[in-house]
C-alpha positions in Angstrom: 12.6 -32.4 -31.2 12.8 -31.7 -34.9 12.3 -28.1 -34.3 15.0 -28.0 -31.7 17.3 -29.8 -34.0 16.7 -27.2 -36.7 17.3 -24.5 -34.2 20.7 -25.9 -33.2 21.7 -26.4 -36.8 20.7 -22.9 -37.7 22.5 -21.2 -34.8 25.8 -19.7 -36.0 27.2 -19.6 -32.5 27.9 -22.3 -29.9 25.1 -22.3 -27.4 25.1 -24.9 -24.7 22.1 -27.2 -24.4 21.5 -26.2 -20.8 21.6 -22.5 -21.6 19.3 -23.1 -24.6 16.8 -25.0 -22.4 16.8 -22.1 -20.0 16.1 -19.7 -22.9 13.3 -22.0 -24.2 11.5 -22.6 -20.9 13.2 -20.8 -18.1 13.8 -17.3 -16.8 15.9 -16.3 -19.8 13.0 -17.0 -22.3 12.8 -13.9 -24.4 11.5 -15.6 -27.5 8.5 -17.0 -25.7 7.6 -13.5 -24.6 8.1 -11.8 -28.0 4.4 -11.3 -28.7 3.9 -9.8 -25.3 7.0 -7.5 -25.6 5.9 -6.3 -29.1 2.4 -5.5 -27.8 3.9 -3.7 -24.8 6.3 -1.7 -26.9 3.4 -0.6 -29.2 1.4 0.5 -26.2 4.4 2.3 -24.6 5.0 4.1 -27.9 1.4 5.3 -28.0 1.7 6.4 -24.3 4.9 8.4 -24.9 3.5 10.0 -28.1 0.5 11.1 -26.1 2.7 12.5 -23.3 4.8 14.3 -26.0 1.7 15.8 -27.5 0.5 17.2 -24.2 4.0 18.4 -23.3 4.5 20.0 -26.6 1.2 21.9 -26.4 2.2 23.3 -23.0 5.6 24.4 -24.3 4.1 26.2 -27.3 1.6 28.0 -25.1 4.3 29.1 -22.7 6.6 30.2 -25.5 3.8 32.3 -27.0 3.8 34.1 -23.7 7.5 34.9 -24.1 8.8 32.2 -21.8 11.7 29.9 -22.6 11.5 26.1 -22.3 13.5 24.7 -19.4 16.7 22.7 -20.1 15.3 19.4 -18.8 12.2 19.8 -21.0 14.4 20.5 -24.0 16.5 17.4 -23.2 13.4 15.2 -22.9 12.0 16.4 -26.2 15.3 15.8 -27.9 15.5 12.3 -26.6 11.9 11.7 -27.7 12.8 12.8 -31.2 15.7 10.3 -31.2 13.9 7.3 -29.7 10.6 7.3 -31.7 12.3 6.5 -35.1 14.3 3.8 -33.4 11.2 2.2 -32.0 9.3 2.4 -35.4 12.4 0.9 -37.1 12.3 -2.1 -34.7 8.5 -2.5 -34.8 8.4 -2.6 -38.6 9.9 -6.1 -38.5 7.7 -7.4 -35.6 5.1 -9.2 -37.7 7.8 -11.1 -39.7 9.6 -12.0 -36.5 6.4 -13.3 -34.9 5.7 -15.4 -38.0 9.0 -17.2 -37.5 7.8 -18.6 -34.1 6.8 -22.3 -33.9 5.6 -24.7 -31.1 3.1 -22.1 -30.0 5.9 -19.6 -29.4 8.2 -21.9 -27.4 10.7 -22.1 -30.3 11.7 -20.3 -33.5 12.9 -21.5 -36.9 15.9 -19.3 -36.4 16.3 -19.2 -32.7 19.4 -17.0 -32.5 17.9 -14.4 -34.8 14.6 -14.4 -32.9 16.5 -14.2 -29.6 18.5 -11.1 -30.7 15.3 -9.4 -32.0 13.4 -10.2 -28.7 16.3 -8.7 -26.7 16.3 -5.6 -28.8 12.5 -5.2 -28.3 12.8 -5.6 -24.6 15.7 -3.1 -24.4 13.8 -0.6 -26.4 10.7 -1.1 -24.2 12.8 -0.4 -21.1 14.2 2.8 -22.7 10.7 4.0 -23.7 9.3 3.4 -20.3 12.2 5.2 -18.6 11.8 8.2 -20.9 8.0 8.1 -20.3 8.5 8.3 -16.5 10.9 11.3 -16.9 8.3 13.2 -19.0 6.4 14.6 -16.0 7.1 18.3 -15.4 5.4 20.7 -13.0 6.9 23.6 -15.0 8.0 23.5 -18.6 9.2 27.1 -19.2 10.6 30.1 -17.3 10.7 33.8 -17.9 14.2 34.9 -19.1 16.2 37.9 -19.9 18.3 37.9 -23.1 21.7 39.4 -22.5 21.4 42.9 -23.9 24.9 43.3 -25.3 27.9 41.0 -25.6 31.1 43.1 -25.2 33.6 42.8 -28.0 37.4 42.9 -27.6 39.0 46.0 -29.2 42.4 47.5 -29.7 41.8 51.1 -28.5 44.8 52.4 -30.6 43.1 51.5 -33.9 40.0 53.6 -33.6 40.1 57.0 -31.8 37.2 58.4 -29.7 36.3 61.1 -32.1 35.4 58.6 -34.8 33.3 56.6 -32.3 31.5 59.8 -31.0 30.7 61.0 -34.5 29.4 57.6 -35.6 27.3 57.2 -32.5 25.7 60.6 -33.0 24.8 59.8 -36.6 23.4 56.4 -35.6 21.2 57.8 -32.8 19.6 60.4 -35.1 15.8 60.0 -35.3 15.9 59.7 -39.1 18.6 57.0 -39.2 17.5 53.4 -39.1 20.2 52.0 -41.3 23.8 53.2 -41.2 26.5 52.1 -43.6 30.2 52.3 -42.6 32.6 51.9 -45.6 36.3 52.0 -46.2 39.3 50.1 -47.6 40.5 46.9 -46.0 42.6 47.3 -42.8 41.4 50.8 -42.1 39.6 49.9 -38.9 36.0 49.4 -39.8 35.6 46.2 -37.7 37.2 47.9 -34.7 34.8 50.9 -35.1 31.8 48.6 -35.2 33.0 46.7 -32.1 33.4 50.0 -30.3 29.9 51.0 -31.3 28.6 47.6 -30.0 30.4 48.3 -26.7 28.9 51.8 -26.5 25.5 50.2 -26.0 26.9 48.8 -22.8 28.0 52.1 -21.4 25.7 54.8 -22.8 22.1 55.3 -21.7 19.8 53.7 -24.2 16.5 51.8 -24.3 17.4 49.0 -26.6 16.5 45.5 -25.5 19.1 43.6 -27.5 22.2 44.4 -29.6 23.5 41.7 -31.9 26.8 41.8 -33.7 27.4 39.3 -36.5 30.6 38.8 -38.5 29.2 38.1 -42.0 30.9 35.0 -43.7 32.5 35.5 -47.1 29.8 33.5 -48.9 27.1 35.5 -47.0 25.1 32.3 -46.5 21.8 33.2 -45.0 21.4 30.2 -42.7 24.9 30.8 -41.1 24.0 34.4 -40.2 20.5 33.2 -39.0 22.3 30.7 -36.7 24.3 33.5 -35.1 21.3 35.7 -34.6 19.3 32.7 -33.2 21.9 32.0 -30.6 21.9 35.6 -29.4 18.1 35.6 -29.2 18.2 32.4 -27.3 15.9 30.6 -29.8 18.7 28.4 -31.1 18.4 24.7 -30.1 20.8 22.4 -31.9 18.5 19.5 -32.6 15.3 21.5 -33.4 16.9 24.6 -35.0 19.1 22.6 -37.5 16.0 20.8 -38.8 14.3 24.1 -39.7 14.3 25.6 -43.2 15.6 29.0 -44.0 12.1 30.4 -44.0 11.2 28.8 -40.7 14.3 30.3 -39.1 13.5 33.7 -40.6 9.9 33.5 -39.1 11.3 32.7 -35.6 13.8 35.5 -35.8 11.2 37.9 -37.0 8.8 36.9 -34.2 11.4 37.5 -31.6 12.7 40.8 -32.9 9.2 42.2 -33.2 8.8 42.0 -29.4 11.8 44.1 -28.7 13.7 47.2 -29.7 16.9 45.9 -31.4 20.1 47.0 -33.0 21.7 44.7 -35.5 25.4 45.1 -36.4 26.7 43.3 -39.5 30.5 43.3 -40.1 32.0 43.0 -43.5 29.1 42.8 -46.0 30.6 42.3 -49.5 27.5 42.6 -51.6 23.9 43.6 -51.1 22.2 41.3 -48.5 18.5 40.6 -48.3 17.7 41.3 -44.6 14.1 40.1 -45.0 15.4 36.6 -45.8 17.3 36.7 -42.5 14.1 37.4 -40.6 14.7 41.2 -40.0 11.1 42.7 -39.7 9.9 45.6 -41.8 10.4 49.0 -40.1 8.0 49.6 -37.2 6.9 53.2 -36.9 6.3 52.8 -33.1 10.0 51.9 -32.4 13.1 53.0 -34.1 15.3 49.9 -34.5 18.8 50.3 -35.8 20.8 48.4 -38.4 24.5 49.1 -38.8 26.9 47.4 -41.3 30.4 47.7 -42.5 31.6 47.2 -46.1 34.5 48.0 -48.3 32.3 49.4 -51.1 30.3 52.6 -51.0 27.7 51.2 -53.4 26.8 48.5 -51.0 25.6 51.3 -48.6 23.1 52.4 -51.2 22.1 48.9 -52.1 21.3 48.1 -48.5 19.1 51.2 -48.2 21.3 53.1 -45.8 19.8 56.3 -44.5 23.3 57.7 -44.0 26.8 56.5 -44.4 30.2 57.0 -42.7 33.6 56.6 -44.4 36.5 55.4 -42.4 39.6 56.9 -43.9 43.3 56.3 -43.4 45.1 58.2 -40.7 46.8 61.3 -41.8 50.6 61.5 -41.4 50.5 63.1 -37.9 48.0 60.6 -36.5 49.8 57.7 -38.0 53.1 58.9 -36.5 51.5 59.3 -33.0 50.1 55.7 -33.2 53.5 54.4 -34.4 55.3 56.2 -31.5 52.8 54.8 -29.0 53.7 51.2 -30.0 57.4 51.6 -30.3 57.9 54.0 -27.4 58.0 57.8 -27.7 60.8 58.3 -25.2 63.0 55.7 -26.9 62.6 57.5 -30.3 63.4 60.9 -28.7 66.6 59.5 -27.2 67.6 58.0 -30.6 67.1 60.6 -33.4 68.7 58.4 -36.0 66.3 55.5 -35.3 63.4 58.1 -35.2 64.3 59.1 -38.7 64.2 55.5 -39.9 61.0 55.0 -38.0 59.3 57.8 -39.9 60.2 56.1 -43.2 58.8 52.8 -42.0 55.6 54.5 -40.7 55.1 56.2 -44.1 55.1 52.7 -45.7 52.0 51.8 -43.7 49.8 54.1 -45.8 47.9 55.3 -42.7 46.3 51.9 -42.1 46.1 51.2 -38.4 46.3 47.4 -38.7 49.6 47.7 -40.6 51.0 50.4 -38.2 50.3 48.2 -35.2 51.7 45.0 -36.7 54.9 46.6 -37.9 55.5 48.8 -34.9 55.2 45.8 -32.6 57.8 44.0 -34.7 60.2 46.9 -34.6 59.7 47.7 -30.9 62.3 45.1 -29.7 65.0 46.3 -32.1 67.3 48.7 -30.2 70.1 49.5 -32.6 70.4 51.7 -35.7 71.7 48.8 -37.7 68.7 46.6 -37.1 66.4 49.5 -37.9 68.3 50.2 -41.1 68.2 46.6 -42.2 64.4 46.5 -41.5 63.9 49.7 -43.5 65.8 48.3 -46.5 63.9 45.0 -46.2 60.5 46.8 -46.3 61.6 49.0 -49.2 62.7 45.9 -51.1 59.3 44.3 -50.5 57.5 47.4 -51.7 59.8 48.2 -54.6 58.0 50.3 -57.2 54.7 49.8 -55.5 52.4 52.8 -55.0 48.8 53.2 -54.3 48.3 54.9 -57.7 49.5 51.9 -59.6 47.1 49.4 -58.1 43.3 49.2 -58.4 43.4 46.8 -55.5 45.4 48.0 -52.4 45.4 44.4 -51.0 48.8 43.8 -52.7 50.4 46.5 -50.8 48.8 45.5 -47.5 49.9 41.9 -47.9 53.4 43.1 -48.8 53.7 45.2 -45.7 52.2 42.5 -43.5 54.8 40.1 -45.0 57.4 42.4 -43.6 55.9 42.2 -40.2 55.8 38.4 -40.4 59.3 37.8 -41.7 60.8 40.0 -39.0 59.7 37.3 -36.5 63.3 36.3 -36.0 62.8 32.9 -34.6 61.5 30.3 -37.2 59.3 28.7 -34.6 57.3 31.9 -34.4 56.7 31.8 -38.1 55.7 28.1 -38.1 53.2 28.6 -35.3 51.8 31.7 -37.0 51.3 29.8 -40.3 49.5 27.0 -38.4 46.9 29.5 -37.2 45.9 30.2 -40.8 44.5 26.6 -41.0 41.4 28.0 -39.2 38.7 29.8 -41.1 38.3 33.5 -41.4 37.3 35.2 -38.1 37.5 31.8 -36.3 38.1 32.1 -32.6 41.0 29.8 -31.7 41.5 28.6 -28.1 44.9 29.3 -26.7 45.3 25.9 -24.9 44.4 24.0 -28.0 46.7 26.0 -30.2 49.7 25.4 -27.9 48.8 21.7 -27.9 48.7 21.6 -31.7 52.1 23.3 -31.9 53.7 21.0 -29.4 52.5 17.9 -31.3 53.9 19.3 -34.5 57.2 19.9 -32.7 57.1 23.6 -33.3 57.6 24.2 -29.6 59.0 22.2 -26.7 56.6 22.1 -23.9 53.8 24.4 -22.8 56.0 27.1 -21.4 57.7 27.7 -24.8 54.3 27.5 -26.4 53.0 30.2 -24.1 56.0 32.4 -25.0 55.2 32.0 -28.7 51.6 32.8 -28.1 52.4 35.9 -26.1 54.9 37.1 -28.8 52.3 36.7 -31.6 49.7 38.6 -29.6 52.0 41.4 -28.6 53.1 41.7 -32.2 49.4 42.2 -33.1 49.6 39.2 -35.4 46.9 37.6 -33.3 44.0 39.4 -31.5 43.3 38.0 -28.1 40.2 38.0 -26.0 39.8 35.9 -22.8 42.0 33.1 -23.9 40.8 33.0 -27.5 42.5 34.6 -30.5 41.5 35.6 -34.0 43.7 36.4 -37.0 43.0 39.5 -39.2 42.0 38.6 -42.8 45.1 40.2 -44.3 47.4 38.4 -42.0 45.7 35.1 -42.7 46.2 35.6 -46.4 49.8 36.4 -45.8 50.3 33.2 -43.8 48.7 31.1 -46.6 50.7 32.7 -49.4 53.9 31.3 -50.9 55.6 34.5 -49.8 55.2 33.4 -46.2 58.4 31.3 -46.5 62.0 32.5 -46.5 64.2 31.6 -49.4 65.8 28.8 -47.3 62.5 27.4 -46.0 60.6 24.6 -47.7 57.0 25.5 -48.5 54.6 23.3 -46.6 51.8 21.7 -48.6 48.5 22.6 -46.9 44.9 22.3 -47.9 42.5 24.9 -46.4 39.0 25.0 -47.8 37.4 28.5 -47.6 34.0 27.2 -48.5 31.5 26.4 -45.7 29.0 24.5 -47.8 30.9 21.3 -48.7 28.9 18.2 -48.3 31.8 15.9 -49.3 35.5 16.2 -49.3 36.7 17.9 -52.5 38.2 15.8 -55.2 41.0 18.4 -55.8 42.5 17.4 -52.4 45.7 15.5 -53.2 46.0 13.2 -50.3 49.3 11.7 -51.5 51.3 15.0 -51.0 49.4 17.1 -48.5 50.8 17.7 -45.1 48.0 19.5 -43.3 44.3 19.5 -44.1 41.7 21.9 -42.6 38.0 21.4 -43.5 36.5 23.2 -40.5 32.9 24.5 -40.5 31.4 22.5 -43.4 28.4 20.3 -44.0 30.3 17.0 -44.7 28.3 13.9 -43.6 30.2 11.0 -45.1 34.0 10.6 -45.1 34.9 7.9 -47.5 38.1 6.1 -48.4 41.0 8.1 -49.6 44.4 7.6 -51.2 47.5 6.9 -49.1 48.5 10.0 -47.1 52.2 9.4 -46.3 52.9 13.0 -45.3 49.8 14.0 -43.5 50.5 15.3 -40.0 47.4 17.4 -39.1 43.8 16.7 -40.0 41.2 19.2 -38.8 37.6 18.0 -39.4 35.8 19.8 -36.5 32.4 21.3 -36.7 30.9 19.2 -39.5 27.8 17.1 -39.9 29.9 13.8 -40.0 27.8 10.7 -39.4 30.0 8.0 -40.8 33.7 7.5 -41.4 34.7 4.8 -43.8 36.2 1.7 -42.1 39.5 2.1 -44.0 39.9 5.9 -43.9 42.7 5.9 -41.3 44.6 2.9 -42.7 47.3 4.9 -44.6 48.2 7.9 -42.5 51.4 6.7 -40.9 52.6 10.2 -39.8 49.3 11.7 -38.5 50.0 13.6 -35.3 46.9 15.7 -34.8 43.3 14.5 -35.4 40.5 16.9 -34.5 36.9 15.7 -34.9 35.3 18.0 -32.3 31.7 19.3 -32.7 30.6 16.6 -35.0 27.4 16.1 -33.0 26.1 13.3 -35.3 29.2 11.2 -35.0 28.4 8.1 -32.9 31.3 5.8 -33.7 34.8 5.6 -35.0 36.1 3.1 -37.5 38.4 0.3 -36.1 41.2 1.6 -38.5 41.8 4.5 -36.0 44.0 2.0 -34.1 46.4 2.1 -37.0 47.4 5.7 -36.3 50.5 4.7 -34.4 52.1 8.2 -34.6 49.0 10.0 -33.2 49.7 12.4 -30.4 46.5 14.4 -30.3 42.8 13.2 -30.5 39.9 15.6 -29.9 36.4 14.0 -29.9 34.8 16.7 -27.7 31.1 17.6 -28.4 30.5 14.4 -30.4 27.9 11.7 -29.8 30.5 9.0 -29.6 28.9 6.1 -27.7 31.9 3.7 -27.4 35.6 4.1 -28.1 37.1 1.4 -30.3 38.9 -1.4 -28.5 41.9 -0.4 -30.6 42.2 2.8 -28.6 44.9 1.0 -26.5 47.0 0.7 -29.6 47.5 4.5 -29.7 50.4 4.2 -27.4 52.0 7.5 -28.4 48.9 9.5 -27.5 49.6 12.6 -25.4 46.4 14.6 -25.6 42.9 13.0 -25.4 39.8 15.3 -25.3 36.5 13.6 -24.6 34.7 16.6 -23.0 30.9 16.9 -23.5 30.5 13.5 -25.1 27.0 13.1 -24.0 26.5 9.5 -25.2 29.8 8.1 -24.2 29.1 5.0 -22.0 32.5 3.5 -21.3 36.3 3.9 -21.9 38.3 0.7 -22.3 42.1 0.5 -22.7 43.1 3.8 -21.0 45.6 2.0 -18.9 47.7 1.3 -22.0 48.2 5.0 -22.8 51.3 5.4 -20.7 52.4 8.7 -22.4 49.1 10.4 -21.9 49.6 13.9 -20.3 46.3 15.6 -20.9 43.0 13.8 -20.4 39.8 15.9 -20.6 36.5 14.2 -19.6 34.5 17.2 -18.2 30.8 17.2 -19.1 31.0 13.6 -20.5 28.2 11.2 -19.9 30.9 8.7 -18.9 31.5 8.9 -15.2 34.4 6.8 -13.9 34.0 3.8 -11.6 36.6 2.7 -9.1 38.2 0.4 -11.6 38.7 3.3 -14.0 40.2 5.5 -11.3 42.6 2.6 -10.6 43.6 2.6 -14.3 44.3 6.3 -14.1 46.7 5.9 -11.2 49.0 4.0 -13.6 49.3 7.0 -15.9 52.3 8.7 -14.4 52.7 11.4 -17.0 49.3 13.0 -16.4 49.6 16.7 -15.9 46.2 18.0 -16.9 42.9 16.3 -16.0 39.3 17.3 -16.2 36.7 14.8 -15.0 33.0 14.2 -14.2 32.1 12.2 -11.1 28.7 10.9 -10.0 29.5 8.6 -7.1 30.7 9.6 -3.7 32.9 6.6 -3.2 34.6 7.4 -6.5 35.2 11.0 -5.5 36.8 9.9 -2.2 39.1 7.5 -4.0 39.9 10.1 -6.7 40.8 13.0 -4.3 42.7 10.5 -2.2 45.1 9.9 -5.1 47.4 12.9 -4.8 48.8 12.6 -8.3 45.4 12.8 -10.0 43.8 15.4 -7.6 46.7 17.8 -7.8 46.6 17.9 -11.6 42.8 18.3 -11.9 41.9 21.5 -13.7 38.2 20.8 -14.2 35.8 18.9 -11.9 32.1 18.3 -12.6 30.1 16.6 -9.8 26.6 15.5 -10.6 23.7 13.4 -9.3 25.1 13.3 -5.7 22.4 12.4 -3.2 24.8 12.0 -0.3 23.4 11.9 3.3 26.6 13.2 4.7 27.2 16.7 5.8 29.2 17.5 2.7 32.1 16.7 0.4 35.8 17.7 0.4 37.6 18.7 -2.8 40.5 20.5 -1.1 42.9 18.0 -2.5 42.2 19.5 -6.0 42.8 23.1 -4.9 46.4 23.5 -6.2 45.3 23.2 -9.9 41.5 23.4 -10.1 40.3 26.1 -12.5 36.7 25.2 -13.1 34.2 23.6 -10.8 30.6 22.6 -11.7 28.1 20.8 -9.4 24.6 19.9 -10.6 21.5 17.9 -9.5 23.0 17.2 -6.1 21.9 17.3 -2.5 25.4 18.2 -1.1 25.0 20.2 2.1 28.5 21.8 2.2 31.8 22.1 0.4 34.3 21.2 3.1 37.7 22.7 3.3 39.2 20.2 5.7 41.5 17.4 4.5 39.9 14.1 3.8 40.2 11.7 6.7 40.8 14.3 9.3 38.4 15.5 12.0 36.6 18.6 11.0 37.6 21.8 12.7 35.0 23.9 14.4 35.2 26.4 11.5 36.0 24.3 8.4 35.5 27.4 6.3 38.5 29.1 7.9 41.8 27.6 6.8 44.8 29.8 7.4 45.5 30.8 3.8 43.7 30.9 0.4 43.3 27.4 -1.0 41.8 27.6 -4.5 44.2 30.1 -6.0 43.6 28.8 -9.6 39.8 28.5 -9.4 38.3 31.0 -11.9 34.9 29.5 -12.7 32.2 28.1 -10.5 28.8 26.9 -11.7 26.1 25.4 -9.4 22.8 24.1 -10.8 20.0 22.3 -9.0 22.0 22.0 -5.7 19.2 21.8 -3.2 21.3 21.1 -0.2 23.5 24.2 -0.2 22.5 27.2 2.0 25.5 29.5 1.5 28.8 29.7 -0.5 31.1 31.2 2.1 33.9 28.8 1.1 34.4 31.1 -2.0 36.3 33.4 0.3 39.2 31.1 -0.5 39.0 31.5 -4.3 40.7 34.9 -4.6 41.0 34.6 -8.4 37.3 33.7 -9.1 36.2 35.3 -12.4 32.8 33.8 -13.2 30.1 32.8 -10.6 27.0 31.1 -11.9 24.3 29.8 -9.5 21.0 28.5 -10.8 18.0 26.7 -9.3 19.5 26.3 -5.8 16.3 26.8 -3.9 17.8 26.7 -0.4 20.7 29.2 -0.8 19.8 32.2 1.4 23.1 34.1 1.2 26.3 33.9 -0.7 28.6 34.9 2.1 27.3 34.0 5.6 28.1 36.8 8.0 28.8 34.8 11.1 31.5 32.8 9.4 32.9 35.3 6.8 33.2 38.4 8.9 35.8 37.0 11.3 37.8 35.5 8.4 37.8 38.7 6.5 39.0 40.7 9.5 41.6 38.2 10.8 43.1 37.3 7.5 42.4 40.5 5.5 40.5 38.5 2.9 39.0 40.7 0.2 36.4 38.5 -1.7 35.6 38.7 -5.3 38.2 41.2 -6.4 38.8 39.4 -9.7 35.1 38.6 -10.4 33.9 39.8 -13.8 30.5 38.1 -14.2 27.7 37.0 -11.8 24.7 35.0 -12.9 21.9 34.3 -10.4 18.9 32.5 -11.7 15.8 31.0 -10.0 17.2 31.3 -6.4 13.9 31.6 -4.5 15.5 31.9 -1.0 18.4 34.2 -1.8 18.3 37.3 0.4 21.9 38.5 0.5 25.1 38.3 -1.4 27.1 40.1 1.3 26.0 42.1 4.3 28.2 45.1 3.3 29.3 46.7 0.0 32.2 45.0 -1.7 34.7 46.7 -4.1 34.2 44.3 -7.0 37.1 45.8 -8.8 36.7 43.8 -12.0 33.0 43.3 -12.1 31.5 44.1 -15.6 28.1 42.5 -15.5 25.5 41.0 -13.1 22.6 38.9 -14.4 19.7 38.3 -12.0 16.5 36.4 -12.8 13.8 35.0 -10.6 15.4 36.0 -7.3 12.4 37.7 -5.6 13.8 38.0 -2.1 17.1 39.6 -3.2 16.4 43.3 -2.6 19.9 44.8 -2.4 23.2 44.4 -4.2 26.4 44.9 -2.2 27.9 47.5 -4.6 29.9 50.6 -4.3 27.7 52.4 -6.8 30.3 55.1 -7.5 32.9 52.5 -8.5 30.2 50.6 -10.4 29.5 53.7 -12.5 33.2 54.2 -13.2 33.5 50.6 -14.3 30.4 50.9 -16.4 28.9 47.9 -14.7 25.9 46.3 -16.5 23.0 45.0 -14.4 20.9 42.7 -16.6 17.6 41.7 -15.0 13.8 41.9 -15.2 12.7 45.6 -15.3 10.3 45.3 -12.4 13.0 43.7 -10.2 15.4 46.5 -11.1 13.0 49.2 -10.3 12.2 47.7 -6.9 15.8 47.2 -5.9 17.0 49.1 -2.9 18.9 51.9 -4.6 21.0 54.6 -2.9 19.0 57.3 -4.7 16.9 58.0 -7.8 19.9 59.2 -9.8 21.7 55.8 -9.2 18.5 53.9 -10.1 18.1 55.9 -13.3 21.8 55.3 -14.2 21.5 51.5 -14.0 17.9 51.1 -15.3 17.3 54.2 -17.5 14.3 52.7 -19.3 
């Protein structure tokens, strides 16, 4: 009894005698089994290491053959790398813990400590055994096709066809391997390079891959390698980021040697060592191409360019034509007085297309001579006594002219929103929805509709460059927005901190937390965020895309006005400090693409929260306190490990302000309850269904149709997507409702859906843009004729008119997309891989040629496709 007495005295918590007895001698005895558990864990570790060794050998052999490891194998290897150090860390204390045991193992000198350790060993043993069981793969790698070219957004007014034609002709010359394009800032070099990139899509050529990289200002080798690695499909977050610069260079070089490539580098400031990147030495058997843009002619020589091309300013006539195009030629002809003023303004743009576009768009809405005269005087004042001959650097003039474009945004909210965009790094792609949410939280706009109006205005004024819902800001415009001159005389200059460096490993000491209002530290290498001074004025804190592993417990204690907190893409961040509950003013919290495991209990204290983004939080296990966030309007959970249970759905029903919801669901009962709640279903924009092994005929998601934009289903045995309403008897033709249902649906992705045999329900998604189907082994046709033909005739349905991208991968049973040719009015690319029974594409090939459609597939499959004639075949697979 003495030992038991010691145990009770040493326990820091209150454990009842009955429970303790059970733990000592009964079914809860973990301490008694400690030796056995440790032995089993050591054996399990040895087993899983052996399995890893064999699997890794198979992966390496397949990759040497040019195959790519499958996603599930990559995921298993990643989990193995995580779990082994954890096991080793636990086992290193095992001998010491066993020594603490007494009474032949029936007791311990510190029972509570031993009990906790035993529980940890048992939990780890279960995790290792589960992972070991999942490590059996019939196939570890697949053949794959790298996307040959990624089209780039361009403004066709900035670079005319003659320049593109001349540059392409030089580049394709037999003696030119490296081509340098140089010219002053704002003259259109980047646009020209983007157009050259797109020419590889539309012109006949035998290149295997074309890669365009925007070079960062610091020209950091590893950053450029990361972009090249992503395009070559050799970039894996966990494994790639552990590699040294030389190891990355070796992998890139190995991949490029196997193919004919064109590398396009935009905005090289000084000579760059391509060998360090991994660019192979020239191969006499194949003529690879390297093109780069720079502001300096001497860089062309330093980079070993075989030829160079200067991009010059537009002459007066060309500049005037461009200005008229933007303002309206007919309008200027009807108003000669305004036309005279317009010529004066155009002359102030010095033939630089970026300036002409920006200023012309600002002037276009002005319809009176008085407004044009005021604008002319304003521009003249800004440029007083400035001339090109007086400045060795033309940037001063460019900034001055762009300032004119900016200050002529008549509504102050446009200027505030524009300045906010400058918080993001150079060439950063900003997502429209996120921008509007930031603006609304900062009270720059009232509601999404007004935010959309501001966004459209900035895009139409060429102050932002848009591409598929994302925008970038030109370097010159960004500098304008960050300069003191960005404020009118009556406006108070905001105190912002934007760090241009991308190599920070800790927050800079020159950041004055006591006065700053907005902080942006995006795209750095910061691992630890330590305590800071009081931040009484801070409203926005952007810390996305770092290496953050730990945030000091008191970091958020003194930020009373913080409205926007963005920690997205910190993939090493597993927990948040409790002090986050003190952010009582917080409206926006973005934790997407982090490894957050549990949200703090204090989440319920953030009662003002409007936007909460937890998408792709792959380790998030549970969410507690959501019911308290009564002001929540936007909740994003798509792709999260956390899948709601019925209790969580019940909590969501109490959030009456919800207007945007994305969610992942892995239980059929939860799905039925979810779609049965009209308020939730009707505001769902994204739905991810996974791990459904339902025995029923199918599922219904029609209740989400009014708002659903993205649907993904994976690893499921669903037989059918039903279009009947839940709870009603199915009609004889459930695929045939009387009108289109999914009007907002633009993206559908289906992976490992073994139950589906056709996708005829997509007839009722008239605005579908992207269709991705992968490893659905029983799908035989996309549109089933006996169902679709009658619907198309009776209702005049024209399927897939908005579709731009099709991806079909590993569909062993697929024989048909549609039994007849379809117009595909918007289709730009088709990617087909491992679809051996698909012998014909339902294309109108004449239209496809006009649209410059790209068909990306294995060469042998392309050659054996059922083409109309040899000319058509040679057009789409020239090599």
